[in-house]
N, C-alpha and C positions, 0 to 999 in steps of 0.2 A: 642439480648442483645447488649447494647452499649459497646464500648471499654472503658477501664478505664486506668487511669494513676495516678501516685503518684507525688505530688509536695511538696516541702519544703516551709512552711510558718512560718514566725515569729509568735509566740503566740499572739502578739498584733493584727496582721493582722487577724488571725483566730477569735479572739474575735470581731473584727470589722465586719467581714463577718457574724458571728453569730448574731450580733445585727441588721443586715440588713434583716434577714429572715422575711418573711411575716407571717409565722406560724412556730411553733416549729419543725414540721416534714419536712419543706422545705429543699431540698438538697442544699449543697454548690454549686453544679453544676448549679442549677436554679438561685441562687443568683449571681454567676459569669456571667452567661448568661445574666441576666437582666442588670448588670453593663456594660457589653460589648456592649449590644444593646443601652444603653444610651450614651455611649462614641462615637459610630460611627454615624456620621451625614449622613443620607441617601440622603440629598440634599446639597452637599458641595457648597461653594460660587463659582460663575462663575468668570472667569478672568475679565470680565467687572465690576462685583461688587467689586472685590478686587481692581481694578484700581480706582474706584470711592471712595472707603474708603480711599485709599492712598492719593488721591487728597484732600479729606476732611480734613485729618490729616495735610496736608501741609498748607491748608487755616487756620486751627487753629493755627499752629506754627507761621504763619505770622500775627496773631492777627485779622484775618478777620472772625469774628463771632459775634453773638448777645447773650447776656445773657438771661436767662429766664425772668428776670425782664424787660429788654429792650423790648422783644417781647410782654410781657403782657401790658406794657405801650403803645406801638405802636398800639395794638389792643384794647386799652381802657378797659382792664380787671382788672385794679387795683382799 
């Protein structure tokens, strides 16, 4: 038998959890487990990827980017 614990929830949160049940008999434990699994990224970003994202954001701040319209025009898609 699994261990159990009691937690205090705001009634609005309990209602929200209830609305997330996939079927009426699903336990709150299953709902919370599903939410936790969705929140945890099994493949977090690498340092290299984070660095490249930061570099890209800096380029955008400096105005070095093309709009979707400019790219479409350059590729003759308009």
